[in-house]
N, C-alpha and C positions, 0 to 999 in steps of 0.2 A: 381303580379297578372296581367294577360294580355290575349289578344285574341280577344277583340272586343272594338270598339271605346268608347262605353258607360262605359267600366270598369274604365276609368279615373275618371268618376264622383264618383265612389265608393271610389277611393283613396282620392279625395278631400273632400268627405263627412267625412272621418275620421279626417281631419283637424289636423293631428298630425305630420306634417312634421318636425318641430323643435324638438319636443319631441323624435322623432324616429331617429334624425340625427346621434347620436352616434351609435345606433344599425345598421344603414345603413352603416356607415363608417366601422364598424366591419365586416360586410358581404362583403363589397367591398375589404377590406384588405385581407380577407380570400381568395377571388377569385384571387387577384393579387399574393399572396404567392403561391397558388397552381399552377397557370399558369407559374410563374417564376421557380418553382421547376420541372415542367414537361418538360420545354424547356430551351432556353437560357434566362438569366436574362436581356436581352436587348430587349425592345419593338419593335425595328426595325427588329429584327431577329426572333421574336416570335409573330405570329399573335394573339394568344389567349391573351397573355400578353398585347399587344397593345390595344386590344378591352377593356380589363379590366381596363387599365390605363385611356383610353379615357372616359369610363363610370364613373370612379372616379372623373376625372376632371370636367365632366358635372355636377356632384353633389357638385362641389366646395370643394372637399376634398383637404386639404393642401398638397403641394408638399412633405413636410417632412414625412407625413403619408404614402404617396405613396412609397417613397424611402425606408422607414423603412420596409414596407411590402415586397418589392423586396429583400432587404438585408436579411430579415428573412429566405428566401428560401435558400440562399447560405450560411447562417451562421451555418447551421446544427442543430439549436435549434428549428426549426419549427416543429409543431405537424404534425403527419402523417394523413392528411385529406384524406378521400376517398369520391368519388362521389356516392351518392345513390339516386335512384328514387323510389317514392312510388306512387301507383295508387289506385283509389277507386271512390266511388260515394258519393256525398253530398245530401242534402235535394232536393226533387223534381227530383231525378234521374240524377242530374248533374254529368258529368264525371270530375274528378279532378286529375291533375298530380302535385306532389310535388317533387321539386329537392332540394337536400341537400348536404352540404359539412360537413362531421362529423369526429371527432376523436374517437367517441364512438357510434358505430352502434346500440347497444342495447338501449342506452338512447334516441337516435333520433327516433327509431322505436316505442318505448313506447309513446313518446310525440305525435308523428304523429297519432298513433292509437287512443290515448285518445282524441285528437282534433276531429277526425272523429266521434267516438262513442258517445261523449257527445253532439254532434250537429246534430244528426240524420243521420249520414253518415256511410259508411262501407268501411274499407280498404280492397282492393282486392289483388290478386297475381300480380306479375310483368307481364305486358302486358295486364292486365284486361281492360284498357280503351285506351291505347296509339294507338291502331289500328284505333281509330276514329279521330286521329289527324295526321297532316303532320309535319314532322321535318323540319323546315326551319330557315333561318336567319331573324332576325327582327332588323331594324334600326329605331330609332325614333328621330324626330326633333320637336321643338316647332312650333306652328302655325305661330309664328312671323317670321320664316325664309323665308316665301314666300307664295303666294296663291297656291291653289291646282294645277293649271295648271303648274306653275313654278316648283314645286316639282315633279310633274309627268314627265315633260320633262327631268329634271335632273336625275331622277330615271331610266327612260327609257334609257337614254344615258349611264348611269353607269352599265346597265345590270340587273336591278332589275326585279322581276317577277310580282309584284302587288303593288299598293299604296292605302292606305285608309287615307283620310284626314278628320279630325274632327275639332271642334271649338278650341280645345286646342293643338292638335298635329297631325303630319303626321306619319303614320306607313308604312314603306317601307319593303316589303317582298322580300327575295332573296332565291335562291337555297341554301341548307345547305352548300355546299362546295364553294359557291361564296361569302359568307358573308364578308370575309376580303377584297377581291378584290373590291366589290361594295362599301363597307364602305370607302375604301381609295379613290375611284373615287368621291364619294359624298362629302368627306371632301374637295376636291379641288374646288368643285362648290358651296357647301352650308355651308362649315365650319364644325367644330366638331359636331358630333351628341350627343344627350342627352344620348343615349344608343345604343349599337350594341351587340347582343348576339344571341345564338341559342335559338329557341323558339318552342313551340308546338302550331300549328294553328289548331283549331277545324274544321272538315270537315262540320259539321252541328251545329247549335246552339239550345239550349233548352231554351224556354221562361220560366222564373221563376215568379210565382205569389207572391203577397205581403207576404203571410204567410210563404212561404219557403225562400223568399229572406232574411228576417231578420235573420233566423237561418244560412243560407248559409254565409252571410257576417260575422256573428260572428265566424263561423268555419274558414273562411279565415283569419280573424284578428288574431285568436289564432295561426294558422299555421305560419303566417308571423312574429308574435312576437317571435317565437322560434329562438334562435341564430343560430341553425344549418341549418335552412331552408333558401335557397337562393331565390327560386322563386316558385310561385303557379300559375298554369295554369288551365283554366276550359273552358267548352263549354257552359256557361250560358249567357243568354241575359236578363238583368234586364232593363225594360222600364223606360223612364224618369218619367212617372207617378208614378210608384212604388217607384223609388228613391226619388221623391218629398215627398211622404207619409212617407217614412222612415226617412226623414230629414237628 
């Protein structure tokens, strides 16, 4: 889930980092396997694989797990995952994009549709909401890597397009086709990023009130808990005051 600095508060509110660690490793492994299968099994020769491996390392995924996911792609026993995108509206008219890697499109579609419908949302056709987002590269660093000015200077030097700095992290936005190049340049100046991936950046944000926020967060939790779902993006803005009331 991403798209606005306040979204990190939502992730910490759930406070389930350890509990979700194995599920997160499973999703990271799936992305590594797909990336390795689509290109060379060498991160230095395969930009997507390099980003996937870096993201796994940032989450302290063991080296053995990473290598096993790469080997699975060349071993011929890997499931045939396909990338699928779902679009729809959540409570309060919030636009939501769900990205999945699945080996069973029917199962995933049913689960995603159910998550939307049970939480006051509606799943739309492909392209229903993505026109309201820009497809960009997103690189994140913890706030501890440096102050806003330091990160801004490094990002500018690396060729990034925009930087958002919050209390907990820096979000560096790049042109879609410059993600790998900017990520590599930043690695030299700031070290390995927490994550680097293609993202959907909302062109405008929808402020969500307390009544809709609770249902929206429940819907996003349900989607993110699904093994097939890799990322959930939205154009919502939940204020600190609303977050505090929701606890």
